[in-house]
C-alpha positions, 0 to 999 in steps of 0.5 A, a space after each residue: 436344903 440338905 448338902 451332902 458330903 464327899 468322901 471327905 465328910 462333913 468338913 470344911 468345904 461342905 461346911 462352907 457350902 451350908 453357910 453359902 446357902 444359909 447366907 441366901 436365906 436357906 435353912 441348910 443341913 449338913 447329914 454325916 452318912 459315914 456316922 455309923 462306920 466313921 463316927 465324926 469322920 472328916 478329912 481333907 484331900 492327900 491320897 490317903 484321905 482319899 483311900 480312906 474315905 473310899 473305904 468309909 463310903 463302900 460301906 455305905 448302904 443305898 436303903 440306909 442312906 434313904 432313911 438318914 435323908 428322910 430323917 433330915 427332912 424330918 428334922 428340918 420340916 420341924 424346925 420353926 424357921 422353916 417356911 414351907 416343906 419344900 426341900 432342896 439338896 446338894 451333893 458332891 462326888 459321893 454326895 452327887 450320886 446320893 442326891 440323884 438317888 435321893 431326888 426320888 424322895 417326893 419332899 425334894 422338889 429341886 437337885 444339884 448333883 455335882 461329879 456324881 460318879 457311878 450313877 450310871 453303872 452301880 448302887 451306893 455301897 460296895 457291901 449292898 446287896 447286889 442292886 441295879 445302877 441307881 441310874 434305873 430309878 431315873 424314872 421316879 425322880 419326883 423334881 427338877 435337876 441339875 447335874 454338873 460335870 467336868 469334861 476333864 473328869 478322870 473318874 466320870 467317862 463322858 459316856 457316863 455322863 451321856 447315858 444320865 442325860 439320856 435316861 433323864 430325856 427318856 424319863 421326861 424329867 425336867 434337867 439342865 446338864 452341865 459340861 465344863 470343859 476346862 474342868 476335873 473332878 472337885 472342881 467346885 471345891 476351893 480346897 482341892 488343886 483341882 478347883 476351877 473358879 470360873 467353872 465353879 461361878 458359872 455352876 454356882 448361878 445355876 444352883 441359885 437359878 435351879 433354887 430360886 426357881 423351884 423352892 
């Protein structure tokens, strides 16, 4: 299982998600996607942290992220305690966008994307060399994907969610879209003020369902 960070690095929340998956019997890895520009970076959720994290996110490139995830996949598959080659991925915020992109990799057999911003409107990294929005790669997704959004999320318009769903339907990708009416951005993270426990609990049930059925 590959766990993809928010803009806050591989922090306590991401480590806890990896630990929860490990308790379910999965071998989980959380690659540090800011390692090129900010080695060992992690933060909490203050306004200052958000600005710093966004700066690091903007220095990423889709091609480098793909390379990093491929390296993580190869590492997992070489471990003696990993049975089979099926890999799942789960990502949050920035990571929710990342896992939508990496769902195009053939080794990824199930993807859980939480409040991935910009999927419908941008590619990863403001320094990327142009590039079409990630949503244009939907037809290349190889396996089932579940996507989770809060309807109170101020950073992801509901029209973007509708576009993602329409693209998945058009490409005939196995998927489910979950919209939580009382949840905002970051609703799954119990370290954030936007944490919404009821929505988070329901989403986790569906995450485990997805991975149990496909891995």
